[in-house]
Structure formats: C-alpha cells, structure tokens
TITOR-447693 format. One record per residue (C-alpha): x, y, z negated; residue number from 1. Coordinates in nm, 4 decimals. Layout:
N
          X          Y          Z     n
          X          Y          Z   NUM
...
This chain:
300
          X          Y          Z     n
    13.7800    23.0030   -14.8509     1
    14.1123    22.8167   -14.7907     2
    14.4001    22.9950   -14.6230     3
    14.7418    22.9316   -14.4733     4
    15.0517    23.1498   -14.4382     5
    15.2999    23.1869   -14.1577     6
    15.6345    23.2676   -14.3194     7
    15.9527    23.3897   -14.1496     8
    16.2526    23.6188   -14.2179     9
    16.2096    23.9899   -14.1506    10
    16.5606    24.0321   -14.0103    11
    16.5910    24.3672   -13.8307    12
    16.2213    24.3979   -13.7460    13
    16.0406    24.7209   -13.8364    14
    15.7909    24.6527   -14.1191    15
    15.5484    24.9193   -13.9918    16
    15.5454    24.7834   -13.6370    17
    15.5278    24.4268   -13.7648    18
    15.2301    24.5045   -13.9896    19
    15.0367    24.6452   -13.6935    20
    15.1257    24.3504   -13.4688    21
    15.0318    24.0832   -13.7247    22
    14.7044    24.2463   -13.8221    23
    14.6139    24.2824   -13.4554    24
    14.6488    23.9068   -13.3970    25
    14.4241    23.8281   -13.6925    26
    14.6360    23.8210   -14.0105    27
    14.4271    23.8994   -14.3189    28
    14.7265    24.0449   -14.5028    29
    15.1033    24.0829   -14.4702    30
    15.3294    24.0402   -14.7739    31
    15.7053    24.0950   -14.8089    32
    15.9011    23.9008   -15.0729    33
    16.2617    23.8788   -15.1906    34
    16.4000    23.5550   -15.0470    35
    16.6968    23.5575   -15.2867    36
    16.4845    23.6595   -15.5903    37
    16.7727    23.8638   -15.7324    38
    16.7192    24.2207   -15.6153    39
    16.4479    24.4110   -15.8063    40
    16.2624    24.6914   -15.6291    41
    16.0636    24.9218   -15.8563    42
    15.8944    25.2460   -15.7573    43
    15.9952    25.3990   -15.4195    44
    16.0070    25.7683   -15.3467    45
    15.7139    25.9239   -15.1560    46
    15.7050    25.7878   -14.8006    47
    15.9945    25.5482   -14.8645    48
    15.9725    25.1784   -14.7747    49
    16.2249    24.9854   -14.9847    50
    16.2674    24.6169   -14.9033    51
    16.5292    24.3562   -14.9820    52
    16.8351    24.2669   -14.7804    53
    16.6983    23.9129   -14.7427    54
    16.3246    23.9648   -14.6939    55
    16.0614    23.7051   -14.6108    56
    15.7384    23.7948   -14.4315    57
    15.4199    23.6060   -14.5194    58
    15.1207    23.6571   -14.2907    59
    14.7949    23.5202   -14.4343    60
    14.5325    23.3611   -14.2069    61
    14.1892    23.2034   -14.2552    62
    14.2057    22.8224   -14.2314    63
    13.9334    22.8241   -13.9659    64
    14.1820    22.9753   -13.7185    65
    14.4295    22.7570   -13.5262    66
    14.7701    22.7491   -13.7068    67
    14.9692    22.6418   -13.4012    68
    14.8097    22.9079   -13.1820    69
    14.8749    23.1761   -13.4444    70
    15.2340    23.0571   -13.4838    71
    15.2894    23.1162   -13.1112    72
    15.1163    23.4559   -13.1385    73
    15.3432    23.5541   -13.4293    74
    15.6541    23.4512   -13.2383    75
    15.5385    23.6447   -12.9305    76
    15.4560    23.9528   -13.1373    77
    15.7985    23.9491   -13.3037    78
    15.9708    23.8922   -12.9699    79
    15.7991    24.1988   -12.8276    80
    15.9418    24.4124   -13.1091    81
    16.3099    24.3364   -13.0464    82
    16.5417    24.3118   -12.7499    83
    16.6518    23.9575   -12.6646    84
    16.3391    23.7692   -12.7675    85
    16.1813    23.6398   -13.0855    86
    16.3728    23.6490   -13.4114    87
    16.1510    23.3820   -13.5663    88
    16.1777    23.1014   -13.3115    89
    16.2804    22.7909   -13.5036    90
    16.2605    22.9697   -13.8416    91
    15.8870    23.0300   -13.8919    92
    15.6809    22.7806   -14.0870    93
    15.3161    22.7307   -14.1753    94
    15.2248    22.6788   -14.5417    95
    14.8875    22.5929   -14.6936    96
    14.7602    22.8348   -14.9590    97
    14.5197    22.6950   -15.2167    98
    14.2020    22.8877   -15.2896    99
    14.2278    23.0101   -15.6500   100
    14.0798    23.2635   -15.8882   101
    14.3860    23.4829   -15.8552   102
    14.3006    23.7205   -16.1396   103
    14.2793    23.4303   -16.3865   104
    14.6028    23.2784   -16.2533   105
    14.7810    23.6119   -16.3060   106
    14.6401    23.6641   -16.6530   107
    14.7197    23.3096   -16.7667   108
    15.0846    23.4062   -16.8168   109
    15.0130    23.7423   -16.9779   110
    15.0447    23.7225   -17.3578   111
    15.0411    23.9635   -17.6520   112
    15.3812    24.1235   -17.7160   113
    15.5248    24.3254   -18.0047   114
    15.7609    24.6192   -17.9580   115
    15.9477    24.7502   -18.2580   116
    15.7936    24.7176   -18.6037   117
    15.4207    24.7695   -18.5406   118
    15.3398    24.8398   -18.1752   119
    15.1635    24.5600   -17.9836   120
    15.0491    24.5364   -17.6221   121
    14.7729    24.2757   -17.5890   122
    14.5441    24.1507   -17.3109   123
    14.1904    24.2766   -17.3465   124
    14.0629    23.9279   -17.4373   125
    14.3388    23.8385   -17.6860   126
    14.2704    23.8282   -18.0612   127
    14.4135    24.1032   -18.2776   128
    14.7573    24.0389   -18.4292   129
    14.7461    23.9192   -18.7900   130
    14.9642    24.2118   -18.9022   131
    14.7295    24.4634   -19.0743   132
    14.9623    24.7510   -18.9751   133
    14.9626    24.6574   -18.6058   134
    14.9029    24.9386   -18.3571   135
    14.7398    24.7706   -18.0575   136
    14.7314    24.8814   -17.6938   137
    14.4865    24.6800   -17.4835   138
    14.6140    24.6327   -17.1283   139
    14.5764    24.3859   -16.8414   140
    14.7905    24.3735   -16.5249   141
    14.6272    24.5887   -16.2611   142
    14.6796    24.8572   -16.0018   143
    15.0033    25.0071   -16.1258   144
    15.3461    24.9127   -16.2557   145
    15.3866    24.8733   -16.6320   146
    15.2612    24.6111   -16.8768   147
    15.5573    24.6008   -17.1139   148
    15.6946    24.2730   -16.9814   149
    15.9786    24.4376   -16.7882   150
    16.2835    24.5535   -16.9890   151
    16.2533    24.9112   -16.8577   152
    15.9097    24.9471   -17.0166   153
    15.9900    24.7363   -17.3225   154
    16.2830    24.9611   -17.4165   155
    16.0636    25.2717   -17.3972   156
    15.7972    25.1109   -17.6159   157
    16.0540    25.0109   -17.8772   158
    16.1840    25.3685   -17.8955   159
    15.8307    25.5103   -17.9159   160
    15.7603    25.2832   -18.2126   161
    16.0622    25.4308   -18.3924   162
    15.9546    25.7960   -18.3512   163
    15.7260    26.0035   -18.5695   164
    15.4669    26.1167   -18.3160   165
    15.1776    26.2265   -18.5370   166
    15.0298    26.5479   -18.3964   167
    15.2921    26.5717   -18.1204   168
    15.2548    26.6363   -17.7459   169
    15.3932    26.3908   -17.4894   170
    15.4776    26.3895   -17.1179   171
    15.4684    26.0502   -16.9442   172
    15.6387    26.1183   -16.6096   173
    15.5911    25.8315   -16.3645   174
    15.3067    25.6998   -16.5787   175
    15.2243    25.3893   -16.3715   176
    14.9637    25.2006   -16.5730   177
    14.9693    25.4684   -16.8440   178
    15.1073    25.2246   -17.0981   179
    15.3605    25.4652   -17.2509   180
    15.1201    25.7551   -17.2841   181
    14.8467    25.5364   -17.4280   182
    15.0933    25.3811   -17.6725   183
    15.2078    25.7273   -17.7839   184
    14.8478    25.8309   -17.8531   185
    14.7794    25.5114   -18.0460   186
    15.0921    25.5874   -18.2509   187
    14.9474    25.9268   -18.3479   188
    15.0400    26.1720   -18.0717   189
    14.7841    26.4489   -18.0220   190
    14.8015    26.4816   -17.6424   191
    14.9620    26.3277   -17.3350   192
    15.0236    26.4706   -16.9897   193
    15.0523    26.1745   -16.7508   194
    15.2236    26.2422   -16.4171   195
    15.2657    26.0233   -16.1083   196
    15.3086    26.0514   -15.7317   197
    15.0746    25.7552   -15.6763   198
    14.6979    25.8221   -15.6954   199
    14.6435    25.4562   -15.7907   200
    14.8627    25.5080   -16.0964   201
    14.6516    25.8039   -16.2056   202
    14.3371    25.5913   -16.1683   203
    14.4955    25.3093   -16.3700   204
    14.6066    25.5531   -16.6406   205
    14.2561    25.6985   -16.6754   206
    14.1034    25.3505   -16.6929   207
    14.3516    25.2237   -16.9517   208
    14.3119    25.5376   -17.1622   209
    13.9337    25.4860   -17.1625   210
    13.9753    25.1172   -17.2497   211
    14.1853    25.2195   -17.5503   212
    13.9471    25.5013   -17.6490   213
    14.2041    25.7798   -17.6059   214
    14.0777    25.9282   -17.2767   215
    13.9885    26.2597   -17.4405   216
    14.3549    26.3181   -17.5316   217
    14.5185    26.2419   -17.1968   218
    14.5483    26.4661   -16.8897   219
    14.6561    26.3172   -16.5558   220
    14.8195    26.5197   -16.2805   221
    15.0289    26.4714   -15.9679   222
    15.3988    26.5457   -15.9626   223
    15.3604    26.8848   -15.7921   224
    15.1758    27.0402   -16.0858   225
    15.3608    27.2434   -16.3498   226
    15.4725    27.0575   -16.6607   227
    15.3753    27.1857   -17.0048   228
    15.6224    27.1831   -17.2901   229
    15.6225    26.8632   -17.4953   230
    15.7845    26.7194   -17.8062   231
    15.8687    26.3942   -17.6260   232
    15.9315    26.3540   -17.2525   233
    15.9182    25.9972   -17.1165   234
    16.0268    25.9088   -16.7629   235
    16.0414    25.5434   -16.6601   236
    16.1235    25.5776   -16.2895   237
    16.4565    25.5374   -16.1026   238
    16.8087    25.6750   -16.1404   239
    16.8071    25.8959   -15.8304   240
    16.4822    26.0789   -15.9119   241
    16.5856    26.1107   -16.2785   242
    16.9046    26.2913   -16.1751   243
    16.7118    26.5192   -15.9373   244
    16.4510    26.5934   -16.2050   245
    16.7041    26.6753   -16.4794   246
    16.6438    27.0548   -16.4806   247
    16.2660    27.0107   -16.4787   248
    16.2454    26.7422   -16.7476   249
    16.4999    26.9212   -16.9662   250
    16.2997    27.2442   -16.9496   251
    15.9816    27.0566   -17.0443   252
    16.1379    26.9050   -17.3580   253
    16.0915    27.1282   -17.6634   254
    16.3814    27.2229   -17.8891   255
    16.4257    26.9487   -18.1445   256
    16.2276    26.7143   -17.9210   257
    16.3079    26.3774   -17.7684   258
    16.3820    26.2537   -17.4176   259
    16.3429    25.8880   -17.3120   260
    16.4643    25.7901   -16.9635   261
    16.4301    25.4380   -16.8251   262
    16.4147    25.2360   -16.5034   263
    16.7955    25.2196   -16.4986   264
    17.0509    24.9509   -16.4415   265
    17.3419    24.9630   -16.6852   266
    17.5735    25.0681   -16.4022   267
    17.3599    25.3801   -16.3484   268
    17.3597    25.5026   -16.7085   269
    17.6741    25.7172   -16.6873   270
    17.5523    25.9261   -16.3930   271
    17.2108    25.9850   -16.5495   272
    17.3626    26.0732   -16.8899   273
    17.5890    26.3263   -16.7203   274
    17.2900    26.4968   -16.5560   275
    17.1270    26.5592   -16.8955   276
    17.4303    26.6044   -17.1217   277
    17.4222    26.9851   -17.1141   278
    17.0706    27.0084   -17.2550   279
    17.0881    26.7503   -17.5336   280
    17.3203    26.7136   -17.8324   281
    17.2561    26.3436   -17.9047   282
    17.2503    26.1012   -17.6129   283
    17.2347    25.7242   -17.6734   284
    17.1879    25.4193   -17.4516   285
    16.9806    25.1116   -17.5419   286
    17.0034    24.8061   -17.3194   287
    16.8270    24.4774   -17.2479   288
    16.9585    24.2265   -16.9953   289
    17.0902    24.4291   -16.6977   290
    16.8664    24.7271   -16.7755   291
    16.9091    25.0274   -17.0000   292
    16.7215    25.3226   -17.1431   293
    16.8672    25.6635   -17.2348   294
    16.7403    25.8220   -17.5545   295
    16.8319    26.1839   -17.6276   296
    16.7497    26.4556   -17.8822   297
    16.7356    26.8201   -17.7758   298
    16.9255    27.0579   -17.9990   299
    16.7456    27.3212   -18.2022   300
C-alpha cells in the first residue's frame, strides 16, 4: 500500500499533544527526526522524552486519503495547540513514500563486523567468517538499541574480546539488544545478568540469547531488582545515569573484577571517571570518533 508523509518543523509544539492530534485526524504513525543530523539521542530516562533542538515531524498517511485535505487538517491541528495560529503554515510539505519491504531495506546495510582479535557480530543469514578462531554472535537489528555498529557498543565489544572471561559472571546493565551479554557468554563467561528499564529490551535480549544458544546462562531483570556480584560489570547507557549509579555498580563489581562504562561523549569522560575513581585502582579511557568508553579494574 503506497503512502505519503506530511512533514513540518516541531518548533515549540508539545509532542504528546501533537501525537494525539495527528492520530485523531487519520495519521498512521508520527515520527520525529533530527533535521540537522548532528545531535545523537540514545536511551532516555524513564518517562523522559528527549528530542532534538531542530526536530522535524513526519506524519504518515494512506495514499487513498486526500493529501491537500490532510495538509489543511494538520495545519489546523497545530494551530489549535499554540497561541497565535499555526506554526506550520508555509513550512509543511507533502512527500511520497514508496512501498518497500522495510526489513530487507534495513538489513541490506547490515554486515558482519569484527571486534578485537576474534569476536564477530554477524547477521543471522551471513556466512561464517573464514577465521577458524572466530567467536560469532548472530544478531539482526530489531526491537532494542545495540548491534555493534555504534562506537559506544563497538568499544565495549573490543574490551570484552581482550578479557579472560572463562567461567566468570557478568552484569550487562542497560542491555538493549543483549549484544554485550551474549558476546560475553560466547567468549566463555558462565552467567550473565541482563538489566534494562525497557521491557522491549528484555524481550530482545531473551530472543537474541536463544538465537545464539546461550539462553540457559542469561537472566533478565528490570532495573529495580537487586544486582548480584559479578566479575565484570558492563553499562552502556548515558553519562548522567552512570554517575547516579556509581555506588550501585561499584558495589556489584567483585574485587579484582572489571568495569566497562560506555555511552559517553569524550567531554563527559572526566565527570564519569571521577564518580568511580574511589572504587577502582586502574581507570583508562578508550575512544572512537567523538565517543569514549571507560575501562576500570577494581583493586583486590
């Protein structure tokens, strides 16, 4: 079924109110995108809506509906949400959207990737790497954040590949797709506790663990549950939550164990390092592009 979008700037409109108004006039979906394409937004806190300073709204409609009529409806709906009339008059536009097999389009750019010496993340349909020592995680883009393509995840995977994890316990805090926990198990870890505030992430983690035949060794739980002790604590989230969680994640890391913190811009590394400095005797920073990952060893 073909579609078209009505696109306009969000401005000072309320996303919640706008969603309701657009869906009421017949939009099939409402999407928000970064108009400048230079301001990454990763995982928000519970209940937080984090958008970009220059945000575009794209309302999707079935082609059988009248584009001009819906354009007027959109402008009227936006005008009703703000004092002084419509914010989108003269700025909204209608764009055709081709009917495509979206899953195949997404997967077409998703290739096998190596992290460190032997760890690989590969699509489920990709051939095995030729390296006989390759440790392979099978993963496709899905419900939750984390395929290895972003530097925040890539840095964690590279560090995991460098550790001796055989028989060790792991915490993957902010597990997303479960990629880090699954990779740790494939590298020899004995157990993983995967934690996330998003129920979809816990579903994705279970599914990816089953796909990689490590489901029996992974436990998923929400962020309110108590953390067990672990040899390696991984947390690929955001700087603010990492600072707030410092006492909890430090307590969960066993003496002589490792801590890997990611999801950070380079400019945020100092503040996060300071929050954990008292509990760890070796704190290092690895970086890729504008992103960095903190790697620390807890003293014995």
